[in-house]
C-alpha positions as CSV (number, residue, x, y, z in Angstrom):
1,M,-19.1,4.8,-6.2
2,A,-22.4,5.7,-4.2
3,D,-20.4,5.1,-0.6
4,I,-17.7,7.7,-1.5
5,S,-18.2,11.4,-0.5
6,Q,-15.9,14.1,-1.5
7,N,-16.0,17.2,0.6
8,I,-14.0,20.2,1.5
9,I,-13.0,22.1,4.1
10,G,-11.2,25.2,4.1
11,N,-8.0,24.8,2.2
12,N,-8.7,20.6,2.9
13,T,-10.2,18.3,0.1
14,I,-11.6,15.4,1.6
15,L,-12.6,12.0,0.0
16,F,-14.1,9.0,2.2
17,D,-16.1,5.8,2.9
18,Q,-19.3,6.6,4.3
19,N,-19.6,3.2,5.6
20,F,-16.8,4.0,7.8
21,F,-17.2,7.9,8.4
22,S,-20.7,10.0,8.5
23,K,-19.4,13.2,8.0
24,A,-16.0,14.7,6.8
25,S,-13.3,15.8,9.4
26,T,-9.6,16.7,9.5
27,S,-9.2,15.5,12.9
28,W,-9.4,12.2,11.4
29,F,-5.7,12.4,9.5
30,E,-3.9,13.8,13.0
31,K,-2.2,11.3,15.4
32,D,-3.3,13.2,18.5
33,Y,-6.7,12.8,17.9
34,W,-7.0,9.3,18.0
35,Q,-3.9,9.2,20.7
36,N,-6.8,11.2,22.5
37,Q,-9.1,8.6,22.3
38,G,-7.0,6.2,23.6
39,A,-7.1,4.1,19.8
40,I,-3.7,4.1,18.5
41,T,-2.9,0.7,18.8
42,G,0.7,0.7,17.0
43,S,3.3,2.7,14.6
44,A,5.5,1.0,12.3
45,E,8.6,3.4,10.7
46,G,9.2,3.6,6.6
47,R,9.9,6.3,4.8
48,G,8.1,8.5,7.9
49,T,5.9,7.1,10.6
50,T,2.4,5.0,10.1
51,Y,0.2,5.1,13.0
52,F,-2.6,2.3,13.4
53,F,-5.4,2.8,15.1
54,Q,-9.6,1.5,16.0
55,H,-12.3,3.0,14.8
56,Q,-15.6,1.4,15.4
57,K,-14.0,-1.8,15.7
58,V,-12.2,-1.8,12.5
59,D,-8.7,-1.6,12.9
60,M,-7.1,1.3,10.0
61,V,-4.1,2.7,8.9
62,L,-3.1,6.6,8.9
63,R,0.1,7.0,6.5
64,H,1.2,10.7,5.5
65,Y,2.5,11.5,2.0
66,K,6.5,11.5,2.0
67,R,9.3,11.8,-0.7
68,G,11.6,9.5,-1.0
69,G,15.4,10.1,-2.4
70,L,17.4,13.1,-2.2
71,I,14.3,15.3,-3.1
72,G,12.8,13.8,-0.2
73,K,15.9,15.8,2.1
74,I,15.1,19.4,0.6
75,V,10.8,18.9,0.5
76,D,9.9,16.2,3.0
77,D,5.9,16.1,2.2
78,H,5.6,19.0,0.0
79,F,4.0,17.9,-3.6
80,L,3.3,20.0,-6.6
81,F,-0.3,20.3,-7.2
82,N,-1.6,20.9,-11.0
83,N,-5.4,19.5,-10.2
84,I,-6.8,17.1,-8.0
85,A,-7.5,14.3,-10.4
86,S,-3.4,13.8,-10.1
87,T,-2.9,14.3,-6.7
88,R,-0.9,10.8,-5.2
89,P,-3.9,10.2,-2.6
90,W,-6.4,10.8,-5.0
91,V,-5.1,8.6,-7.5
92,E,-4.2,5.7,-5.1
93,F,-7.7,6.0,-2.9
94,N,-9.3,5.6,-6.8
95,L,-7.0,3.0,-7.6
96,L,-8.0,1.2,-4.6
97,T,-11.4,1.0,-4.7
98,K,-11.1,-0.2,-8.5
99,L,-8.9,-2.7,-7.0
100,T,-11.5,-3.7,-4.6
101,E,-14.2,-4.1,-7.0
102,W,-12.0,-6.3,-8.9
103,D,-11.7,-8.5,-6.2
104,L,-7.8,-8.1,-5.8
105,P,-6.2,-8.7,-2.5
106,V,-5.6,-4.9,-1.1
107,P,-6.4,-3.1,1.5
108,Q,-9.6,-1.4,1.5
109,P,-9.8,2.9,1.3
110,V,-11.4,4.2,3.7
111,A,-10.2,8.1,3.6
112,A,-7.8,10.8,2.0
113,R,-6.9,14.7,2.4
114,I,-5.3,17.2,0.0
115,I,-4.4,20.0,2.0
116,K,-3.8,22.5,-0.6
117,T,-1.7,26.0,0.1
118,G,-1.1,27.7,-3.3
119,M,0.6,25.5,-5.8
120,I,1.6,22.9,-2.8
121,Y,-0.2,20.4,-1.2
122,T,0.6,18.3,1.5
123,A,-1.7,15.0,2.0
124,D,-2.5,11.9,4.3
125,I,-4.5,8.5,3.6
126,I,-6.5,6.4,5.6
127,I,-6.7,2.5,4.9
128,K,-8.1,-0.6,6.3
129,R,-5.6,-2.5,8.4
130,I,-5.2,-6.1,7.3
131,P,-5.4,-8.7,9.9
132,D,-3.2,-10.9,11.6
133,S,-0.4,-10.0,9.2
134,N,3.0,-9.4,8.5
135,D,5.5,-8.9,6.2
136,C,7.5,-10.9,3.7
137,F,10.6,-9.2,4.9
138,E,9.6,-9.7,8.6
139,R,8.0,-13.6,7.6
140,L,11.2,-14.0,6.1
141,C,13.8,-13.2,8.6
142,R,12.2,-15.2,11.0
143,A,12.0,-19.0,8.9
144,P,12.5,-19.6,5.7
145,L,8.4,-20.1,3.5
146,E,7.4,-22.9,2.2
147,K,7.4,-23.6,-1.9
148,N,3.8,-24.0,-1.8
149,V,3.6,-20.1,-0.6
150,W,5.8,-18.8,-3.2
151,I,4.2,-20.0,-5.5
152,D,0.7,-18.8,-4.2
153,V,3.0,-15.4,-3.8
154,G,3.3,-15.8,-7.5
155,R,0.0,-16.6,-8.5
156,C,-1.2,-12.9,-6.8
157,I,1.4,-10.8,-8.8
158,R,-0.1,-12.5,-11.7
159,R,-3.4,-12.1,-10.8
160,F,-2.6,-8.2,-10.6
161,H,-0.6,-8.3,-13.9
162,D,-3.5,-9.7,-16.0
163,K,-5.5,-6.9,-14.7
164,Q,-2.5,-4.7,-16.1
165,V,-2.2,-3.1,-12.3
166,F,1.5,-1.6,-12.2
167,H,3.1,-1.5,-8.7
168,H,5.6,1.1,-8.7
169,D,7.2,0.1,-5.6
170,L,6.9,-4.1,-6.2
171,N,9.3,-5.2,-3.2
172,I,9.4,-7.8,-0.1
173,H,7.9,-5.3,2.2
174,N,4.8,-4.8,0.3
175,I,3.1,-8.8,0.1
176,M,2.0,-9.3,3.3
177,L,0.8,-12.9,4.5
178,N,-2.0,-13.3,6.4
179,N,-2.3,-16.8,7.4
180,S,-3.0,-18.5,3.6
181,N,-3.9,-15.1,1.8
182,I,-1.5,-12.9,0.1
183,W,-1.9,-9.3,0.0
184,L,-0.4,-6.3,-2.2
185,I,0.0,-2.8,-0.3
186,D,1.0,0.8,-0.7
187,F,-0.3,1.8,-3.9
188,D,1.3,5.4,-4.2
189,K,2.3,5.9,-8.0
190,C,0.9,3.3,-9.2
191,F,-1.4,3.0,-12.1
192,I,-3.5,0.6,-14.7
193,R,-0.7,0.3,-17.4
194,K,-1.2,-1.1,-20.8
195,G,1.2,-3.2,-22.6
196,N,3.4,-6.4,-21.6
197,K,7.0,-5.1,-22.1
198,W,7.1,-3.8,-18.4
199,K,5.7,-6.6,-16.0
200,N,9.1,-8.7,-16.2
201,L,10.9,-5.2,-15.5
202,N,8.7,-5.3,-12.8
203,L,9.4,-9.0,-11.5
204,E,12.8,-8.2,-12.1
205,R,12.2,-4.8,-9.1
206,L,11.5,-8.0,-6.7
207,L,13.6,-10.3,-7.0
208,R,16.5,-7.2,-6.3
209,S,14.9,-6.4,-3.6
210,L,15.2,-10.4,-2.2
211,R,18.8,-10.2,-3.1
212,K,19.4,-6.8,-1.7
213,E,17.7,-8.3,1.7
214,K,20.2,-10.9,1.3
215,N,22.9,-9.4,1.3
216,K,22.1,-6.8,4.3
217,A,20.7,-8.5,6.8
218,K,22.5,-11.2,9.2
219,D,19.6,-13.7,9.2
220,F,17.2,-13.6,6.3
221,F,15.9,-17.4,4.9
222,W,16.0,-16.4,1.2
223,Q,18.0,-18.1,-1.6
224,D,17.9,-17.4,-5.2
225,S,16.4,-21.6,-5.7
226,D,13.4,-20.4,-4.4
227,W,12.4,-17.8,-7.2
228,Q,12.1,-21.1,-9.2
229,Y,8.8,-21.5,-7.0
230,F,7.8,-17.7,-7.5
231,I,7.9,-17.7,-11.1
232,R,6.2,-21.3,-10.9
233,G,2.7,-19.9,-9.9
234,Y,3.3,-16.5,-11.6
235,N,3.2,-18.9,-15.0
236,T,0.5,-21.2,-13.6
237,P,-2.3,-19.1,-12.7
238,S,-5.2,-19.3,-10.5
239,F,-8.2,-17.7,-11.2
240,S,-10.6,-19.0,-8.4
């Protein structure tokens, strides 16, 4: 991509979109840098802390890569370095670039950083924030989604599957609602995958996440019967 630049600063490799930044800097990936400018607009807790900030009137998201599961309790944010093209931010940044070109509803990638120390690396990514959005989990904690919204969610997932996009962590937290639009986020460990057998398993993962939250949350406005409207949308995709 003509607008994507790659720079090396010390042991930092930085990818960035020149439409947002003119010159590479390691400061972009430091929370304190944005905080000192009064640019931090919020944060969210997940596997780690995600920070929201504004740069040149554009709302952005800064996320540090963390490991999950039991291994995450031991090594936290360290990953084995094989080559730059196989690092998690490099793969995610380039995948998001491709999906943006395909006009799929994903956050636009802004910048990514890989810090290599010996055979280990740590990493960060910056993406554009989806404006006025909430994830499906938040919405379902307040009120049920209308049937037509579930149909639209199903159609959205079908658009990705038709392009062979495998979302590694397809769950209710990674589906965003913005007015009448549906978006997918968090493309870490995602890729273009051949074949079709994995698609039903991907849908089953999403269904498990809904049932899991239903069992955990006191107020979670979802029923198994809502799934039929999701499937109706998935089986009647809109290509507009």
